[in-house]
N, C-alpha and C positions, 0 to 999 in steps of 0.2 A: 363934390368934385367928381370928376369923370371917373375917375379910378378907384371910388370907394368900393365897388364890387370886386375890385382886385386886392387880395392880402398874400400873406404868407404860404408858400408851398410847403407841404410837410416835408420835412427833412429826410424822411424814409417811408418807405409803403409799411403798413401794419403797424406795430408798436402800440403807444398809449392812444394816439390818435384813433387807431381801429377799435380799441376797448372804449374809449369814449362815445364814439359813433355808435357801437353796439349798444349802450347804455341808453344813448338817446333815442334809438329806433325801439329798444324794449319798453320805455316809458312813453312814448308816443302812440305803442299799441293800447295802451291803455290799461295793463296789467302785466307790469314787470315782472312780478315773481312767477306768475304762470308762464310768462313767455321764456324766463331763464330755465325754469324746470323743463319746458318742451325742448329747448336746445340741447338738453343733454342727451335727449334720445335721438337728434339726428344723425342719421348715416352709421346707426348702431345696429348690432343684432337684435331682433325682435323690436326694431324702432322703425321712424319713417324715414324715407330718402328724402334729401334736401330737396325743395322745389326749384332751386338755383341751377346751377351750373352743372354740366355733364362731367367734370373732372373725377376721376377713379378715387376710390376709398381704398386704404391701406389693407393689404391682406390680414394684417395683426388686429385691427379694430381698434384704434387707438380711442381712448374714452372721451376725447373731445375733437371729434374730428369734424369741426365746422370754422366756418370764417365770418369775416366782416358781412360779406353779400349774403352768406347762408342766413346769419342773423336778420339781416333785414329781410331776405325774402318770407322767413319763418313769421316774423312779427307782422309782416305785412298781411299775411294769411290770417294769423293767429288774433288779429286785432279783436278788439271788443266793440268797436263802432260798427254801426250796422244801418244799411240802406234798405229801409222797410217799404211797405206801401204808404205808408205816411209821407216818407221822404218823397217819393214819386208824387204825390199827391200835390204837396208843395211846389213843385217845381215842372214846368213845361220842359219839353226836349229842347226846344230853341233856347231857354236860359240855362240849361245844363251845358248845351253847346259852347257855351261862352266861358265855361271854366278851363283852364289849363288841365294837362293830363294828371298833373299832381293833384291839383284840387279836386277833380272829380274822384279820383281812387280813393281820396282820404275819406270819403263818406262812409266807407267800410263795406261789410260783407252784405252781398244780396241775400235775401230772406224767403221770397217767396216768386214763384213764376210768375210773369209779366207779359201783358200784351200791350200793344201800342194801339192808342185810341186817336184818330186823325182829327176828329174833331174836336177834343181838348187839347190836342199836342201832348197828352200826358201817356204814361204806362199805368195801367189799371192791373190789380190783381186777377188771375185766372187760376182756374182748377187744373192739376196736372192731367187729369183727363180730358178736359175740354183741349188744352193745348196739344196735346198727343193726336186727338181726333182731327182737329182742324189742320194740324202739320201734315198729317197722312192723307187728308183729303186734298189738300193741294198740291201735295207730290204726285198722288195718283191721277190728278187730273191733268196733268202737263202732257203735251202731246208726244214727249220723248224723256225718257230718265236722262239722256243728254243734256237737256235744258236746266239742269240743275247742279250745283257746285257744292262739294263738301269738303271744306277746309279743315287741316289737323294743326293743333300747334303740338310742340314738343314736350309739351308739360303733361300730355296724355299718358296713362300707362299701357303697356304691353296688351293688358286684357281690354281696356276700352278701344285702344286701335286698332285690334284685331276684329273685335266685335262691330266696330264702325264700317271696316273694309267688307266684312262679311255682310250687312245689312246692304250697305250700297251696291256691292256685285250683285247680290239677290235683286236689287231695285233693278239693275241694268246698264250700271254705268261705271267708267274708270275714271271719272272726273274726281280728282283727289289733288287739288293744289294745296301745298303743304309748306310749312314754315323751312323746310330744307332747300324748296325751291328759292330761296332768298338768301342763304347761307352757305351752306357747304355742298351744294349740290354739283360745284366744278371738282370738289374733292372726290367725290364718288365716280364721276364721269372719268376723270383723269387717272385715278389709282385702277379703276376697273380696266381701262386700256393698258397700263402698265404692267400691273401685276397680278390682275385678274379677279381683285375684289375691292370693293369700294369703302373699305375702312382702313384704318391704321394697323400698323402691324406690332405696335409694341403692348406691353405690360407696365403697369406701375412700377414694379420691381426694376425694369430696364434702366428707369432713371438712376436707380442705386449703383448700376455698374458701368453706366457711359463715361468714356474719357471726354467726350465733348458734345453739348448740346447747341444746335443750332437754332433759335428762335426767330421765325420770319412772321412779320405782318400780325403780331397780336400782342395785347396788352394785358397779361394774365393779373396785374395789379388790381385791375377794375373788373375785368370780365370773367375770370375763374380764379380768385385769391388762391384757394387751398394748391392750385399749380407752384406757387411762389415758396410753400415749404418744400418740395420736391427739388426745385431749383436751389433754395438755400442749401439743403443738405448736400445737394452734387458739389456746389461751390466749395463749402466747407471741407470736401474731401479732396479737393485739387481739380475737377473736371473744369474744363473751359467751357464758357456759355457763351456765344457768339450771336449776336442780337441784329438784326434788319428791322430797323422801324424809322419811318419818315420822321416820327415825332419823340423826343426826348421823353421818356415815362418813366416816373418814380420807381414804380414798382419793379421795372426792369434794371433799376440802377442800384438801390439799396432796399433791404427788407430786414424789418425787425419782428420776429415771429412771436405773436402773443402768448404763444405755448412754451416759448423758450424762456424759463424764468431767469437764469442768470443775465441773458440778453436784456429781458425787458428792466431787471433791477439796476442794471449799471446804464442804462439808457443806450445801449449800443445798437449796432445794426451789421448785417451782412451784406457785402459787395456782391451782386448778383452777376451782371454781366462782366467778363473779362475782357470783351471786344464789344463796342457798340458803333453800328454804321448807320448812317441816314440816307437811304435810298430815296430818289425822286418817286411819287408816287407812281405806281405802276412799273417802276424800275427793277423790280426784284428778279424778273427772269433773267434780264440782262446781267445781274450782279451773279447770278447764280451758274450763267454761262461763262462767265468771267472766270469764275473758280474753277470750273470745268477746264477751261484753257490753260490756267495755271497749272492744273494737276498734270494736263498732258505735257506741256513745257517741262516739269520736274521728271516725269515718267521718260522723256526722250533724253534729258540729261544723265539721268542713273543709267539707263541702256549704253549710253555713250561712255561713260565712265567704269562700267563694269560693276555698278552697285545694285543692291537688292532693287526689285521693280517696284514702283509706286502703284500701280493698278494690281488688283485682284485677279489676275489671268485667268484661274481657276474658275472663279465665280463667273467671269464674263464669258467663258468657253462653254460651261456646262448650263448655265442656267439663263442667259441672255441672248436676245437676238436685235440686230441691227447695230451692234457696236461700230463697226467700220463706217457705217453711214453718218452716225452720229459724230465720230471723230471728224470726219470731212466737213460736216456743216459747222462744228466748232472752229475747225483750221480757217473756215470762210468767214467767219464772222470776225470783223478786225476790232482790234482794241479801242480805237477811236468811237465805233458804234456803241461798243459796251460801256465805256466811259460817259458818253452822250447820253444814253437811254437809262443809265443807272444814276447817273449824278456822282457816282463815286469814282476815286482814281485808281488806276492800275494797281500802285502800291496799296491801295486799301483793301483790294479785293484780292490780291496777292497774299496780303496778311491773314486775311480769312482763309485762303486755301490751304495756306501753311498749318493751321489750326487743324484743319479736317486731314491732311497729310499724316500729321504727327499722332493722330488717334487711331487706335484700334477699333474702338465701337462709337459709332456716332449717332445720335437720334437727332433728326429734323422734325420740328413741330411747327405748325402754322394754324392761322385762323382767318377772319373774313379780311384782313388786310391783303390776303393772297387771292380769295376766291371771289372778290366784287369787281372785278376788271372784264373787260372785252377779252383779254388774253389769259383768263385765269386757268382755262383747262390745261394751254401750253405751257404754263408757268409751274404748274404740278406736275406735269410730264418731266419738265425741265428739272426738277427738283428730284424727281425718281430718277432720271438719268445720272445724276450727280452723285447719288446714293449707291447706283449700281457699281460705280467705277471701282470702290473700294470694299464692294462686297458687303455694305452694311445693311442689309434685309436679311432677317431669317437667322440672326444670331444674337444670344443674351447681350443686352446693353446697347443694341444699335436697332433701327428702324424709322418708318414712316409714323408720324402722330399728327393727324388733323384734331382740332381741340374743337369739339363741339358746342354749342351755346347751351340751349334748354336740356334740361335734366334727361329727357328720353327722346330726343330728336333722333338719334340713331335707331332706338328699338323700335320707335314708331315703323321706320322705313323697313326693318329686318322683318316685322311681322305682317306687311303687306299694304302700307300706306305708299302707294307708287302709282303714278300715273300711266306709267310704261312696265307693268307687271311682266314678269318672266312666263312663259308658256308653261314651264314645270311648276311654278306656284299655282298657276290657273288649274292646270291638271289636278294637282292636289286636292284644290278646293272642290272641283268637280267630283272626285272620287269620295271625298269625305262627306259631302253634303247633297250631292245626287241633283243638283239643278246645273243649268247651262250658264256660265259665266260670260260676260262681254269680253271680246278680244280685241277690240280696237281700243287704241292708245286714248287716254283720256286728256283734260286740261290740266296743265299746271298753273302756277300761281298769275303769270303774265297772260296765257291764253283764257284763261279764267276771266280777268277783268275785260279783257278785249271783248269775250263772249257777253258779259254783262252791259258792257257799252253799246253794243251792237243790238241788243235785245233778241240776241239767240240762248242765252240764259235767263231764265226766268226766276230761280230760287237758290237761296245760298243758305247754307247750315254750316256752323263753324263749331268745331269742337275745342272749345278755348281759344286763348290767344286775342289779339286785338288787330283784327286784319286790316282796318283802314288805316292804322297809325303804323303798322309793320311795312306796309307796301309803298313801292313809290309813287311819285305824281299824285299828292294827297287828294287835291281837289277833284282830278277826274276818278280817283277812287269812291270818293263820297258821292260824286253822281253816279256811277256805278251801281253801287249798293241802293240808291233811292231809286234806280230805274226798275228794280226787282218786283216781282209778286209777291215774294215771301224773303224774309230775313228770320234765320233764327241763331241765336247766340248761345252757346253753353258756357257759363262764366261763373266766375266766385265774386267778383267786384264788378261796379258799373265802369263802362270805359267808352271812349269815344265811338267805336263802332256802333254801339248800342243806339247811338244817338244819329243814325243815317238810317232810318227804318225804309223796309219796302212798304208794299200796298197792305201787308199783313206781316206784322212783327213780334218776335216772342224774345224774352231775355229767360233763360232755363237756369236758375242757380243751382250749384253743384257743390257736392262736398271738396273739401281743400285736402292735400296730401298729408296734412297733420292731424285730420280729424278721423274718428272712429267709423268704420263701415261695418253695420251689423245686417246679417241678412236675415231671413224672416224667422228663422228657430234662434235669433238672439246671439248668433255666432259672430266674431269679428272676420272679415274678410281682408285679406291681403292681396296687393297688386305686385307688379315687378316693373323693372326698368333696365335698360341697358345704358351704361357709360361709355365714354370715348374710348376706353380699352377692351371693349366687348365684354365687360363683366357684367352678368344678369343677377340681379338680387330683389329679395323681396323689400317692400315698404307698407308698413301697418300703422295708420294714425293712432293718436292716443289722446287728442283732445274731445271733448264733447262738441258736436255738431253746431255751428253758428246759430243755426235754425231748425227746429223739427220738421220743417218743410223741406229741407233739401233732400236730393237724390244723388246718387252716385253718378259718375258719368257714364258707368256701365248701365245703371238702370235706366238713366234718360235715353242712351242709345237704344236701349231694349224697348223701350216704350214707344220710339218713334218707329222701330221697325216694325213691331207688331201692328201699330195702325196704318202701316204703310203696305207691307207684305205679307201681312198675316203670319200665323203660327202653324200652318199645317206643315211645314217642310221643317222648320226649326222651332223649338221652345224658346223663344227669347227669354220668357220669364224664367225658367229653369236655369239657362245660364247668367242671366242677372242675379239668381238667388245663390250660385254657387260657382265663383271664379275659378276654382279648380276644374270645372268641366270646361272653360275657355280655355285651359292651359292644357287640358287634353288634346283640344283641337288642334291648338298651336303646335304641340309634339308630333302630331299627325301630318302637318302639311308645312311646316317650316324645318328645314335642316339644322341640326344642333341643338334641339330641344329634348333630346333622350331623357326618360325619367324627369320632365320638368318638376312637376309636383314635388317629388323627393328631393332633388337637387337645390330646389328654392329654400328649403328649410336649413341647408347649410348656412353656417353662421354669415358667412361673405358671399353666399350666393355660388355661381359658376361661370365658368368662362367660354363663350361660343368659340370653336377652333379657326382659325384663321389660317386659311390653306398658304396664303404667302409667307407667313412668318415660319412655316416648315417647309419653304421653298419648294412649294408645288403650285405652279401657276395654271390658273384656271383662264387662260386666254386661246385664242386661235392658234397661236404656234406654239402652243404649250410651254413657254419661256417667257419670262419677262422681256419687256418689250421697250426698246429705246425709241423716243421720239426725234425725230431728225428735221422737224422745219426750222424754219428762220426765226429771229425776234420780229416783233410786230414793226409794221413798217413805222408807225409813230405812235405814242402813246398821247394820251388827254395833256399830259404834262407837256411832253415836247409840242404841240400844238399850241398850247397857250403861250409858249415863249414868244411865239412869233408876232405876238401884239402884248404890249407891257400892261395893258389894262385888264388881261384876262389872266384868270389862275386856274388851278386844278384843285377842286375840293374833294374831301373826303369827310363822311359823315362817322362818327362815333359815338359812344356813350359817355356820359361823365362818369364820375366815381359815385354818385348818390342815384344810379340807375341801374336796372336788368331789363335789357331787351327794350321794350315800350314803357315799362313799369317805372316811373319816377319817384323815388322815396324821399327825396328832399332835392335842394336847391343850389347845395354845395358841391365843389368841385375841389376837395382840398389838396389832391395831389398836383392839380394844375394851377392851383392858387386862386380859383374863382368861386366868389360867395354870393349866395341870393339872387341868381342870374343864370338862365340856359341861354338867351339868346344872344351868342357870344360867336366871334368868328377868330380862331388863331391864326396868327400871321407873322411872318419874319418881321423883324424891325427895320430892315433894309427896304421890304415891300411897302411897308406902312410909310417911310419917307417917300419914297418915289411916287406914293399916290397923294402926298401933303397931309397926310392924315397923321394922328397920334394915337395911342392906346387909349380906349374910352370912348372915342369918336362913334357916333352913330351913324350906321348907313344900311340901304337896303341891299339885299343880294339878289342878283339877276341872273336866271338859268341862261345860257348861249347854245343850247341845243337848236338845231335849225331845222323846227318841224312846223313853225307858223303859231306855235302857242306861246304867250309870254308867261314865264313861271317867275315870280317873285317872292322872295321871303322879306317881310319887313321889320326894321326897327332892330337891328344888331348891333352889337357893339363890338370893337376891334379888340384884342387881347394880343400884345405883342408875346411872342414866343419862339422857342427854339424848336424850329421847322424848316426845311429846306425853302429857300427863295423860290417864289412861284407856285407852291402849296399852300393850302390853308385848309382849316378843319373847323369842323362845329358839331353840335349834336344832333342826333336824330331822337324823336320823329320830328322836331320843329323844320329840319331843313330838307326831310323827303319830297317837300313839295317841289323843291329843285330838281330831283332824281328822275328824269324821263322815262317812261314806258317803252320808249323806242329804243333805247340804249339797254342792250342786254348780252351776257357774255356768249362768247362763240361755243356752241355745243352745250352749255350750261343753262342758258336761257336765264341765268342770273341778274338782276338788276345791277347796273354797275355803279354803286353807292360810293365806292372808291375813287372813282375819276370821273367826277363832275365838272364840266366847264362852267366858271361863274365869271360875272365881273360885279363892281359895286357902284352904287350912285350914293351921293353923299348929300345931295340938296333935296330936302323935301321928298315927297313920294317918287316912286318909280313911274314909268311911263303906264297910262291906263292899259289894264290887260287886254289882248284883242279878244280873247274869249274868257267871259267872266267866271264860267263854271271851271275852267282849267287853269286858274291862277290863284293864288293864296289870298 
């Protein structure tokens, strides 16, 4: 039957379904007992930081502070399966490329450094010494350091990231394409303009004090499930939780906490959202402006009636710049434009505004549903405007909270992974290390891909991650990687990026977060990470390494650095042998890390001071700045409306997935099983297409740049999503996300607003460019 892949959706997030899934993942790892024992040390004092999401840990240190996704991430890393040299000897790269992401990574942990052999189309084992020497020779042989790209995944520790940027800047370039460029770059840019710091202003305990929490464009049930525990506790004590999300997500509706014994015993659950609104894709900015418009109307009515003011005039007077201009911009925005762009009615928006005005302390939190549009920076500025109106920044229980994905994506940026470093940071590096650092801005992800395609980049080094599957325009990126003289991937498991080798290609296997990392004296090393709340804490692995041939990320970076720039200025080996020395250098060059090594030994680590949380505004005006621009002329969703056969697509994760890592083929929260090639679509849109749930189609990108982009053989799934909007999983649909469409100011791929159409009969039109289509 066409609907065999569609089953019953979980009635609640978490609960017994989560426990069953955890058990399945632990069994799949090959050693359930060891896996369960490992989980007991996740996010604990003297344990390891979960390699999953960047949600904060409680100050009190719960004895079981992990979640379903944490179990999946840990069991995925701690698996007993091994991708040994024998595995690579049995399979050509061409054969491995036919495997799905799920099938490829199921082969387990990498065990030896490997070098690609073009003659046999296979990876062959190589010694660490030979790998470092050849990589160093190729990098030294480039005509300019700017011909190389140094990618960083957010799973890298502070110590690895700092050493990486130090090596690369000594080598001579600021080319740091980073996973931040593809997710929360807009948050950093927008918040820096608005409040002077590109980070959120809240602590985890603020969720215990908030009267209302606005959740925009994020799905914590899948992306950071531990957040649901904090939302559940807020809901139980009576806080309103207002959700803006185009898709009805189970985790934002009901959650049964597996750690709440009575709730589990009685099969109960807690309602999460007090209000759930489904804006059109890209309509969040209009919705937030509408709430501001309602606040201003309420303020005018209060003043006319002699009632207390709705606005926090003291905050606006003492701390804000541009309020009058913003008020004028809101007044100039009509309700018809707001309703048309947001897809919500005036009554719905006013209802949400009433919640805001009735609350003394409000948190606004968001993720990539906000950050991956053309106008994402403007949307984040609008959110900041809205929060300024009632002084909801810089007081307990209130603030701005972008929720990062990878466990240390925020920390990597803090310690220097930035293609546009500040002069202050570069000055500090020169004082500390005594060499001239490059000052020209480097490449972000999209610029790096462009340089690889046009031949101006010759080498790529990836510190973790799966670059080829995380980036947009998948076929173009594959072509870009194969175009290089050198590709180097530092990784724990085989992934598809490894199967797009340059002329010389290496896979360098590293220790995972769960594994013991010993120095030359046999002493365990500790690394550190920074979560979304700017808490820095230590992480020490507890498991025996998957192979005696593994090196830590730090040791691998040090080996490449020594082979490339030598050790006359910096003793890379000494730094790799004692991470405390790296932290001493971070303390000397990065603000906020005073007594780093001492404070890291505290049970829950320490907090990096956030100036905006103290109402100190590091902006050119010395104040928090209102954004006074207008709404977008039109969103992709509005453009799609003009043609009934076109739709606005967003890519997102399944519940059995974290970033590009696919743990399984089920998405029980959305009722999809054993299938990933699916398109979620409103039932009325299905009817208008003359289609049914379960029908197979090709999905065609409608970006007007002369390149045909097609994702073949996808199934429709009837779903509660606004008409004209559709959704599906990445990385499978990344082939449709065009490199040429990027956020204003952020340069982030617009993965949440892709124009598409569907073809039902047979194959799609032949691609105009074979290398540029799926």
